[in-house]
C-alpha positions in Angstrom: -94.6 -49.1 64.1 -96.8 -48.0 66.9 -99.0 -51.1 66.5 -96.1 -53.6 66.3 -96.1 -54.5 70.1 -99.9 -55.1 69.9 -99.4 -57.3 66.8 -96.8 -59.4 68.6 -99.1 -59.8 71.6 -101.9 -61.0 69.4 -99.6 -63.4 67.6 -98.4 -64.9 70.9 -102.0 -65.2 72.2 -103.1 -67.0 69.0 -100.1 -69.4 69.3 -101.0 -70.2 72.9 -104.6 -70.8 72.0 -103.6 -73.1 69.1 -101.2 -75.1 71.4 -103.9 -75.5 74.1 -106.4 -76.7 71.5 -103.9 -79.2 70.1 -103.2 -80.5 73.6 -106.9 -81.1 74.3 -107.3 -82.9 71.0 -104.1 -85.1 71.5 -104.3 -85.8 75.2 -101.6 -85.5 78.0 -97.9 -85.7 77.3 -96.1 -89.0 77.6 -94.5 -87.8 81.0 -98.0 -87.0 82.4 -99.3 -90.3 81.2 -96.3 -92.2 82.8 -96.8 -90.4 86.1 -100.5 -91.2 86.1 -99.8 -94.8 85.2 -97.3 -95.2 88.0 -99.8 -93.7 90.5 -102.4 -96.3 89.4 -99.9 -99.2 89.3 -99.0 -98.6 93.0 -102.5 -99.4 94.1 -102.5 -102.6 92.0 -99.3 -104.0 93.5 -99.9 -106.1 96.6 -98.8 -109.5 98.0 -99.7 -111.6 101.0 -97.2 -112.3 103.7 -94.9 -115.2 102.4 -95.3 -118.5 104.2 -93.0 -121.4 104.6 -94.5 -124.3 102.6 -91.7 -126.8 103.5 -88.0 -127.1 104.1 -85.1 -129.4 103.6 -81.8 -129.6 105.4 -80.4 -126.4 103.9 -83.4 -124.9 102.0 -86.6 -123.2 102.7 -89.5 -122.9 100.3 -91.7 -119.9 100.5 -94.9 -119.1 98.7 -97.3 -116.1 98.7 -100.3 -114.7 96.7 -100.2 -111.6 94.5 -103.1 -109.4 93.5 -104.6 -110.2 90.0 -103.4 -107.0 88.5 -103.1 -108.0 84.8 -99.3 -107.7 84.9 -98.6 -111.4 84.8 -95.2 -112.1 83.4 -94.1 -108.5 83.9 -93.6 -108.5 87.7 -90.5 -109.7 89.4 -90.0 -110.5 93.0 -86.6 -109.7 94.7 -86.1 -112.0 97.8 -83.9 -110.7 100.6 -83.0 -112.4 104.0 -81.3 -111.7 107.2 -80.4 -113.6 110.4 -81.7 -112.6 113.7 -78.4 -111.1 114.8 -78.2 -108.9 111.6 -79.7 -105.5 111.0 -79.2 -105.2 107.2 -80.9 -107.3 104.5 -78.8 -109.5 102.1 -80.0 -110.2 98.6 -80.8 -113.9 97.8 -82.5 -114.2 94.4 -85.1 -112.8 92.0 -88.0 -114.8 90.7 -91.1 -114.2 88.5 -93.3 -116.7 90.2 -95.0 -116.6 93.6 -92.7 -119.4 94.9 -89.1 -119.4 95.8 -86.5 -121.9 97.0 -83.9 -120.1 99.3 -80.8 -122.3 99.4 -77.6 -122.6 101.4 -79.2 -121.9 104.7 -77.9 -123.0 108.1 -79.8 -125.3 110.5 -81.2 -123.9 113.8 -80.5 -120.3 112.7 -83.4 -117.9 112.7 -84.1 -116.2 109.4 -86.5 -113.5 108.2 -87.3 -113.0 104.5 -88.4 -110.0 102.6 -90.2 -110.2 99.2 -90.2 -107.0 97.1 -92.7 -107.0 94.3 -91.5 -104.8 91.4 -93.2 -103.5 88.2 -91.0 -101.0 86.5 -90.1 -98.3 89.0 -93.0 -99.2 91.3 -92.5 -101.6 94.2 -94.4 -103.1 97.2 -92.8 -105.4 99.9 -93.7 -107.6 102.8 -91.8 -109.7 105.3 -92.1 -113.2 106.8 -92.2 -114.2 110.4 -89.0 -115.5 111.9 -88.4 -119.1 110.9 -85.7 -121.7 110.9 -84.7 -125.2 109.8 -84.8 -127.3 112.9 -82.4 -130.1 113.4 -85.0 -131.8 115.5 -87.2 -132.2 112.4 -84.6 -134.5 110.9 -84.5 -136.9 113.8 -87.8 -138.4 112.9 -91.2 -137.3 111.6 -93.9 -137.6 114.3 -97.0 -136.0 112.7 -99.0 -136.9 109.5 -99.8 -134.6 106.6 -102.9 -132.5 107.4 -106.1 -131.2 105.8 -106.1 -133.6 102.9 -108.7 -132.7 100.2 -109.5 -134.2 96.8 -111.2 -132.8 93.7 -112.3 -134.5 90.5 -110.4 -132.8 87.7 -109.5 -133.3 84.0 -105.9 -132.6 83.2 -104.9 -132.0 79.6 -102.4 -134.5 78.4 -103.2 -137.0 81.1 -105.3 -140.1 81.0 -108.6 -139.6 82.8 -110.1 -139.8 85.3 -107.9 -137.6 87.4 -108.2 -136.6 91.0 -106.1 -133.7 92.5 -105.1 -134.2 96.1 -104.0 -131.2 98.2 -102.6 -131.3 101.7 -100.9 -129.3 104.3 -97.4 -130.5 105.1 -96.7 -132.3 108.4 -95.7 -130.2 111.4 -92.1 -131.1 110.6 -92.5 -129.2 107.3 -91.1 -132.0 105.1 -90.9 -131.3 101.4 -91.0 -134.9 100.2 -94.0 -137.3 100.3 -95.0 -140.7 99.2 -98.6 -141.2 98.1 -100.4 -144.6 97.7 -104.0 -145.1 96.5 -106.1 -148.2 96.4 -109.4 -148.4 94.4 -112.2 -150.8 95.4 -112.9 -153.9 93.4 -116.2 -154.5 91.4 -117.9 -157.6 90.0 -116.2 -157.1 86.7 -112.9 -155.5 87.6 -110.3 -156.1 90.3 -109.0 -153.6 92.7 -106.8 -150.8 91.3 -103.8 -149.4 93.2 -100.8 -147.2 92.4 -98.2 -144.9 94.1 -96.3 -141.8 93.5 -93.3 -139.8 95.0 -94.0 -136.1 95.4 -91.4 -133.3 96.0 -92.9 -130.0 96.8 -89.8 -128.3 95.7 -90.5 -129.5 92.1 -94.3 -129.1 92.0 -94.2 -125.8 94.0 -97.3 -126.9 96.0 -98.4 -129.7 98.3 -100.5 -131.4 95.6 -100.5 -134.2 93.1 -102.8 -135.2 90.2 -103.6 -138.9 90.4 -104.7 -140.0 86.8 -105.6 -143.1 84.9 -108.0 -144.1 87.7 -111.3 -146.0 87.2 -114.7 -144.3 87.0 -117.2 -145.3 89.6 -114.8 -146.4 92.2 -114.2 -145.6 95.8 -110.5 -145.0 96.5 -108.5 -144.6 99.8 -105.2 -142.8 99.7 -102.3 -142.6 102.2 -99.7 -139.8 102.4 -96.5 -140.3 104.3 -93.5 -137.9 104.8 -90.5 -139.2 102.9 -87.1 -139.0 104.5 -84.1 -140.2 102.6 -86.3 -142.3 100.3 -88.1 -144.0 103.2 -91.6 -143.5 104.5 -91.5 -142.0 108.0 -94.0 -141.0 110.5 -97.8 -141.6 110.6 -99.9 -141.4 107.4 -102.5 -139.0 106.5 -105.4 -140.6 104.7 -108.6 -139.7 102.8 -111.3 -141.4 100.8 -112.8 -140.2 97.5 -115.1 -141.5 94.8 -114.6 -141.1 91.1 -118.1 -140.4 89.9 -119.4 -140.1 86.3 -117.4 -138.4 83.6 -119.5 -135.2 83.6 -118.6 -134.4 87.2 -114.9 -133.7 86.4 -113.7 -130.1 86.2 -111.2 -129.3 83.4 -108.0 -127.6 84.5 -106.5 -125.1 82.1 
C-alpha cells in the first residue's frame, strides 16, 4: 500500500506522455486550426474604395476590386448607406459580386456608402466618398465618354473577329450609351457598319464586345450618352484595326 501513490503518479505521467505523443502525431485541435485559419483569412480580405461607375435618376452603381484570395464564390458584400445628415448606417443589400446597384435613392441628396466584405466570421470594410445624383445631369449631357480603348479579343460563342471597347463614362455619369462603328471598304468588299445599345447596369462595366467584324479593316467607332432612348451630348470616338486572326486574345 505504501507504493500506491507512486504507482498512481507513474500512471498519470504515462497517460500525459501518451496524449502529448498522440497530439504531435495528429496535429492541432479543430478549434486551434479554426483560430489559425481566421487569423490568416483576416490578412487575405481587402477591397479597394468603391467608386461610382454611373447613375440613373434614382440609382447609383458602385464597383470595387477585391484581393485575389482564392475565396471566390464564398465571400459576400454587405452594402450600407447613410445620408449626410445621418450618423448611423442603414442596410441596403448584400451581393456576391464586386458590383452593386443601389436603388430608390433621392436626387440632389448626398450619400456615403460602406461595403463590408465578409468571409465566415471575418470581415473587412471600406467607405466611399460623398456622392449624389444630380438633377443638373438630367438637363442635358454636355461631355463625351472618355478614355476609350479597344482590344482585339476572341469571345466564346460569338462570331469573330471581336473587339472589346472600354470607356470611362461622361462627366454626367450616364449609365446608358449608344455605340456605332463603321469599317472601311476594300476593293472586294463594301464598308461594314453596325450599332449597339449598352446599359452599364446590365453589363456591370463600361464596355462592349463588337463581334462579327471583318479582318484587315480599319474601323471608327462613336459612343454617345443615351438619355430616354435618344443620343445626347458630344460623341467620344476611336479608331482601331482588325489585324490577322493570330493577333486576337481569347477571353475565358
